C-alpha positions in Angstrom: 28.7 -0.3 16.7 27.2 3.2 16.2 27.0 4.5 12.8 26.3 8.1 11.1 23.9 8.3 8.3 26.5 8.3 5.5 26.2 6.0 2.3 28.7 3.0 2.8 30.4 4.4 5.5 33.4 5.9 3.2 32.2 9.3 2.8 32.0 12.4 5.1 28.9 13.8 3.4 25.8 13.0 5.3 22.7 11.5 2.8 20.4 14.4 1.7 17.1 13.7 2.5 14.5 15.4 0.4 12.4 17.6 2.4 9.2 15.6 1.6 10.7 12.4 2.6 12.3 14.0 6.0 11.6 13.0 9.4 13.3 15.0 12.1 12.2 12.9 14.9 13.6 9.7 13.2 16.9 11.7 12.8 16.9 12.7 16.3 15.6 10.4 18.1 16.0 6.9 16.6 20.0 6.5 16.7 21.1 4.2 13.9 23.0 1.3 14.7 24.1 -1.5 12.7 25.7 -5.0 14.1 29.2 -5.5 14.3 29.2 -8.4 11.5 27.9 -6.2 9.0 31.2 -5.8 6.9 31.7 -9.4 6.6 27.6 -10.1 6.4 28.2 -7.4 3.3 31.0 -9.8 1.7 29.1 -13.0 2.4 25.8 -12.3 1.0 27.3 -11.1 -2.0 28.6 -14.0 -2.5 25.8 -15.6 -1.6 23.8 -14.0 -4.6 26.3 -15.2 -7.0 26.6 -18.8 -5.8 23.4 -19.1 -6.2 22.8 -17.5 -9.4 20.1 -14.8 -8.2 21.9 -12.0 -9.5 24.4 -11.9 -12.8 27.9 -11.8 -11.9 28.1 -8.3 -13.5 24.8 -7.1 -11.9 26.5 -8.3 -8.5 29.6 -6.3 -9.3 27.8 -3.2 -10.0 24.2 -2.9 -7.9 24.7 -5.8 -5.2 26.6 -3.0 -2.2 24.8 0.0 -3.3 21.2 -1.8 -2.9 22.1 -1.9 0.8 20.0 -5.2 1.4 22.5 -5.9 4.3 22.8 -2.7 5.8 18.9 -2.7 6.2 19.1 -6.4 8.2 22.2 -5.1 10.1 20.5 -1.9 11.4 17.4 -4.5 12.2 18.4 -7.7 14.5 21.0 -6.1 16.8 22.3 -8.7 19.2 21.7 -11.6 16.7 24.5 -14.4 16.4 26.2 -13.8 13.4 25.5 -16.9 12.0 21.4 -16.0 12.5 22.1 -12.5 10.8 23.3 -14.4 8.0 20.5 -16.4 7.2 18.4 -13.6 7.6 20.3 -11.4 5.4 20.6 -13.8 2.7 16.6 -14.3 3.3 16.1 -10.9 2.9 18.3 -10.5 -0.8 16.5 -13.7 -1.6 13.0 -11.7 -0.8 14.4 -8.4 -3.0 15.3 -10.7 -5.8 11.8 -12.5 -6.0 10.3 -9.3 -5.6 11.7 -7.9 -8.6 11.0 -11.6 -10.6 7.3 -11.0 -9.8 7.4 -7.7 -10.8 9.0 -8.3 -14.2 6.9 -11.2 -14.9 3.5 -8.8 -14.4 5.4 -6.2 -16.7 6.2 -9.0 -19.8 2.8 -10.3 -18.9 4.8 -13.7 -17.7 1.3 -15.3 -16.1 2.4 -19.3 -16.8 5.5 -18.7 -15.4 4.3 -16.9 -12.2 1.9 -19.8 -11.4 4.6 -22.4 -11.8 7.2 -20.6 -9.4 4.4 -19.4 -6.9 3.6 -23.6 -6.9 7.3 -23.9 -6.1 8.0 -21.5 -3.6 5.4 -23.3 -1.8 7.0 -26.8 -2.5 10.0 -25.4 -0.9 9.0 -23.8 1.9 7.6 -26.7 3.1 10.5 -29.2 2.4 13.7 -26.9 1.7 15.7 -29.9 1.8 14.4 -31.5 -1.5 14.7 -28.2 -3.4 18.3 -27.4 -2.5 19.3 -28.1 -6.0 16.3 -27.0 -8.0 17.0 -25.9 -11.6 15.0 -22.5 -10.8 17.8 -20.2 -8.8 15.0 -18.8 -6.8 13.4 -21.7 -5.7 16.6 -23.1 -4.8 18.0 -19.9 -3.2 14.5 -20.1 -0.7 15.3 -23.5 0.4 19.1 -23.0 1.1 18.3 -19.2 3.1 14.8 -21.1 5.0 16.8 -24.0 5.6 19.0 -22.5 7.7 16.3 -20.5 9.3 14.8 -23.7 10.2 17.8 -24.5 12.0 17.8 -22.0 15.0 14.2 -23.1 17.1 11.9 -26.1 17.3 9.9 -27.1 14.8 6.8 -25.4 15.9 8.8 -21.8 15.1 9.4 -23.2 11.6 5.7 -24.2 11.2 4.4 -21.0 12.1 7.2 -19.3 9.9 6.4 -21.0 7.2 2.4 -20.4 7.5 3.0 -16.9 7.2 5.2 -16.9 4.4 2.6 -19.3 2.8 0.1 -16.4 3.1 2.8 -13.7 1.7 3.3 -15.8 -1.6 -0.6 -15.9 -2.0 -0.4 -12.3 -1.5 2.2 -11.5 -4.3 -0.7 -13.8 -6.4 -3.4 -11.4 -5.5 -1.0 -8.8 -6.4 -0.1 -10.1 -9.4 -3.5 -10.6 -10.5 -4.6 -7.1 -9.6 -2.0 -5.6 -11.2 -2.7 -7.3 -14.6 -5.9 -6.6 -14.5 -5.2 -2.7 -13.8 -7.6 -3.2 -10.5 -6.2 -0.5 -7.7 -7.6 -1.7 -4.1 -9.8 0.8 -1.8 -7.3 1.9 1.0 -9.1 -1.0 3.4 -8.2 -3.8 1.0 -4.8 -2.4 0.4 -3.6 -2.1 3.5 -4.9 -5.6 4.5 -3.1 -7.0 1.2 0.1 -4.8 2.3 0.2 -6.5 5.4 1.1 -9.4 4.0 3.0 -8.4 0.8 5.2 -6.2 3.2 5.6 -9.7 4.9 4.7 -8.1 8.7 4.7 -11.0 10.7 7.9 -12.6 8.9 9.9 -9.9 9.7 8.1 -10.2 13.3 8.9 -13.6 13.6 12.4 -13.0 12.5 13.4 -11.2 15.9 12.7 -14.7 18.2 16.0 -16.8 16.6 17.9 -12.8 17.1 16.8 -12.9 20.3 17.7 -17.0 20.9 13.7 -17.5 22.1 10.8 -19.3 20.5 7.8 -16.9 22.1 4.7 -18.1 23.0 1.5 -17.5 22.4 0.7 -15.3 25.2 3.9 -13.4 24.7 3.7 -13.2 21.0 -0.1 -12.0 21.6 -0.4 -10.0 23.7 -1.7 -6.8 23.1 1.3 -4.5 24.2 4.1 -6.7 22.4 1.4 -7.2 19.1 0.5 -3.4 19.0 4.3 -2.1 18.9 5.2 -5.3 16.0 2.7 -4.0 14.0 3.5 -0.4 14.3 7.1 -0.7 13.7 6.1 -2.6 10.3 3.3 -0.5 9.4 5.5 2.5 9.7 8.1 0.7 7.5 5.2 -0.4 4.7 4.1 3.1 4.5 6.9 5.0 4.2 8.1 2.9 1.6 5.2 3.7 -0.6 6.0 7.4 0.4 9.5 7.2 -1.0 8.7 4.6 -4.0 5.7 6.4 -5.4 7.6 8.1 -7.9 8.9 4.6 -9.1 5.8 2.9 -8.8 3.6 5.7 -10.8 6.3 5.4 -13.4 5.9 1.3 -13.6 2.1 1.9 -13.8 1.9 0.1 -10.4 -1.8 -0.2 -8.7 0.1 -0.9 -5.2 0.5 1.9 -3.1 -1.6 3.8 -0.3 -0.8 7.2 -2.4 -2.5 5.8 -5.2 -5.5 4.3 -3.7 -5.9 7.3 -1.9 -5.7 9.0 -5.4 -8.5 6.7 -6.8 -10.9 5.8 -4.2 -10.8 9.0 -1.5 -10.9 11.7 -4.1 -7.2 13.3 -3.5 -5.2 14.8 -5.5 -1.7 13.3 -5.7 -0.4 16.5 -3.4 -3.1 15.4 -1.0 -2.3 11.6 -1.1 1.4 12.5 -0.4 0.4 14.7 2.8 -2.1 11.9 3.9 0.7 9.2 3.6 2.9 11.1 5.6 0.6 12.1 8.2 0.2 8.1 8.6 4.1 7.4 8.7 4.2 10.5 11.6 1.4 9.1 13.7 2.9 5.2 13.6 6.1 7.1 15.1 4.2 8.8 17.8 1.9 5.6 18.5 5.1 3.6 18.9 6.8 5.5 21.4 3.7 5.3 23.3 3.2 1.5 22.8 7.0 0.8 22.8 6.5 1.8 26.8 3.3 -0.9 27.3 5.5 -3.2 25.8 8.7 -2.7 28.1 6.2 -2.8 31.0 4.7 -6.1 29.9 8.7 -7.6 29.9 9.2 -6.4 33.2 5.8 -8.2 34.3 6.9 -11.0 32.6 10.2 -11.2 34.7 8.3 -12.3 37.6 11.5 -13.9 39.5 11.3 -17.5 37.7 14.2 -18.4 35.2 11.8 -19.0 32.8 10.1 -15.5 33.2 13.4 -13.7 33.5 14.3 -15.7 29.8 11.0 -14.1 28.6 11.5 -10.6 29.9 15.0 -10.4 28.6 13.8 -11.7 24.8 10.3 -9.2 24.9 13.1 -6.4 25.6 15.2 -7.6 23.0 12.5 -7.5 20.3 11.1 -4.3 21.5 14.4 -2.9 20.8 14.9 -4.2 17.5 11.7 -2.9 17.0 12.9 0.4 17.3 16.3 -0.1 15.3 13.5 -0.9 12.4 12.7 2.9 12.5 16.2 4.0 11.7 16.9 1.6 9.3 14.3 1.7 7.1 14.8 5.2 6.9 18.2 5.2 5.6 18.0 2.1 3.9 15.6 4.1 1.6 17.9 6.9 1.0 20.7 4.7 0.6 19.6 2.3 -1.7 20.0 2.4 -5.4 16.7 1.0 -5.4 15.0 3.9 -5.0 17.2 6.4 -7.1 14.7 6.2 -10.1 16.2 9.9 -11.3 19.4 8.2 -11.8 18.3 5.2 -13.8 17.9 4.9 -18.0 14.6 3.9 -17.6 12.7 4.8 -15.0 10.1 2.2 -15.5 13.1 -0.5 -15.4 15.4 -0.9 -12.7 18.8 -0.9 -13.6 19.4 -4.3 -11.5 17.5 -6.6 -12.8 16.7 -8.7 -15.4 14.0 -9.6 -17.8 14.2 -12.7 -19.1 11.8 -15.7 -17.2 14.4 -18.2 -15.2 14.1 -21.6 -14.6 12.8 -22.2 -17.9 15.8 -22.7 -19.9 
């Protein structure tokens, strides 16, 4: 299903991408597609957000579709079985809500609430079935989405996913402390932390249930596969930094590649924006080369055996979806209300969030 870059597929007016954020190579060479399940996906994730009390009903009604969370996942995990894509989309929507709670806990100086949530999320990740009815809707929502994700592949994949997400939770804690204390990490510190807070390896792990195969370490850690995966995620993280810089400056953020470049490399804001953009464009060109290597690796895996054929096909599916991530991320940033700061009443407070500390009533 090819989908032009139109918002919500309801208008014939193409999205106007600001020149400073436009990437002609993405628009020309990375055609956008959406999983054919997308319309149903959007409807079911909206319902899930309501049922799990992850967003108030009025905010779901007004903002959920316009935030385009399901569009992002439907443009990434093409070929996934419908139930796999649904579990991924619900988990992704949960992730955004969690990110917003984390942000509000920082803004409103709620370290005790954040600490309590952090420990509960670790526990829910390890034993989701015990937390499905937790009083904190964010804990219960994670338990529900993770329990479903754990049903698709063997326990070894589940353990790896859990290990990777435990690391993400702890990275969010480091970001919490940095923001509370006003610490802007150096560029290298930021890049290492960003790979965790953006959950590079979580989104890469989820390529496997989408392809229906758990990849052995020898495949996942092969330099050709690993490099293509990393470049697709670095592009997404850095393009997000480029697009969210106005929002994060308005919110007195300290975690953005541009902010680190200004603080620690002595760049002006304009120079920092240009440098982030240069890195983004470099990711695209380097991915094209890495993609060729990864596809050659897939050909080598297909050695005539049944297992080789299965692994080669799975790697090809994963690499194709790494490519899809570029266009999906790109258009998401220009369609989602999450980045339309100029339309907010208060540039530092997203209109789709609540400021209360949940789970304490």
